[in-house]
Structure formats: structure tokens, C-alpha cells
C-alpha positions, 0 to 999 in steps of 0.5 A: 550494451545490453539489449532493450529486451534486457532491459526491459526484462529488469524492469518488469523485474522491479516492477513485479517484486513493487507488486508483490510488495503491495500485494502483501500489504493490501492483506496486511492493512485489510485484516488490520482493519478488520481488526481495528474494527473489532476493537471498536477503533472505526475511525483508524479502521476506515482510514486503513481500509482506504490505504488499502484501496489505495494499495490495490490501485497500486498493484494493478496500475504496476500489473498493467505497465508489466503487461505492457512490457510484455510480461507477467504479473506475480500474484504473491506476496512479498512475505507474510503477513502479520496477524492479529497485532496490537494497537500499539504494535500496528501503526509502529508496523506498518510505518515501518513497512511504509518508510521500507518500500519508498527505499525499495520504489525509491530503488526500483526508479533507478533501474527504470533509469538505467533502463530507458523507462522513463513511464515506469520511472514515472510510474514509481514516483506517483506511487512513492509520492502516495506511499509517503503521505500514508507514512506520515498517517502511519508515523503522525497515529504511531506518535499519539498513541506514544504521546497521549496513549489509551486518552488518544485512543478512548477518543477514536472508539466508537468513531464509524467505520464506514467509508462511504461511497468512495470505494464503491467498487464494482458491483454496487457501481454496476446496480447505480448504473 
């Protein structure tokens, strides 16, 4: 039977694997946000930015749980970020990434359950639900691009990319206080 410390180490390991996946997603989605904005697909760019912000929150939640367990959160991305993707590739790529993330997180959740950490298990459950929402969005946009092509893209071209104050962050929040 594994000791409490050994079980805790296994949980911290999967939490750090998840954190590194989130760090990679943040960089990927922010890069895509900038590219979509440059291509003048504002609505798509703003949604990509908001999804990146979700991933930032996930990375922070994993880091906080790792610290609670006495571990050290990783600062390494899980893999290199694909840059300069064409719009026809972005949503296929991202839906595959989210699907793979959901699969991995379900496996990580099982590690938490097997090692008696219901708090980390619940964290994975919550984040899996949010990753599923990202997958559904990416998959829907991928389908629109595949079926409607330029007709769909021309409807989006020139839309605003502003996300408003929903993502105001620390500095703006402090200025408004």
C-alpha cells in the first residue's frame, strides 16, 4: 500500500501535467487570437481570447492545488506552439487539442480517485466541463468553415474583436477602485 506522501506525489504529477497542457493552450490560443485579429475576424479573435483567459484560470487553479499539496507548479509548456496557422487549420487543430485534453484529464481524474484525492478529482471534473464547452465551440466553427467556407468567413470579417471589460485584469481593476 502506498503511503500518503506517495499518493500525493502521484496527484501532484498529474496536476503538473495538466498545468503544462494549460500553459501550452494559453500560448497557442493567444497566438491564434492575434492572428485572427490581424486577419480581421474580430468575433473569432475575441472568443479565442476569452478561451485563452479560461485556460489561464485553469492553469492557476492547478497551480493553487499543487501548492496546497506541497508541490511546485511547473512553468513548462507541454509542447511547442504551432504558429501562423491558416484559418482553415485553426479550428480543426484546436478541436483535436481539446478532445485530447478531455481524454487526458479524464485519465488524470482517475489517478486522483485512485489516490484518494476527491478535491483534485472535483477540480478535474469542473475543468473537463469547461474544456468540453471549448471543444464544442471549436468543433462548431470547424464545421461552419468546412460546410460554408468563405460565405461563413465573410459574415465574420470586420466584426469587432473587443472583449469589453469582462477580462479587465489586475491593472484596470486597480485603476477603477
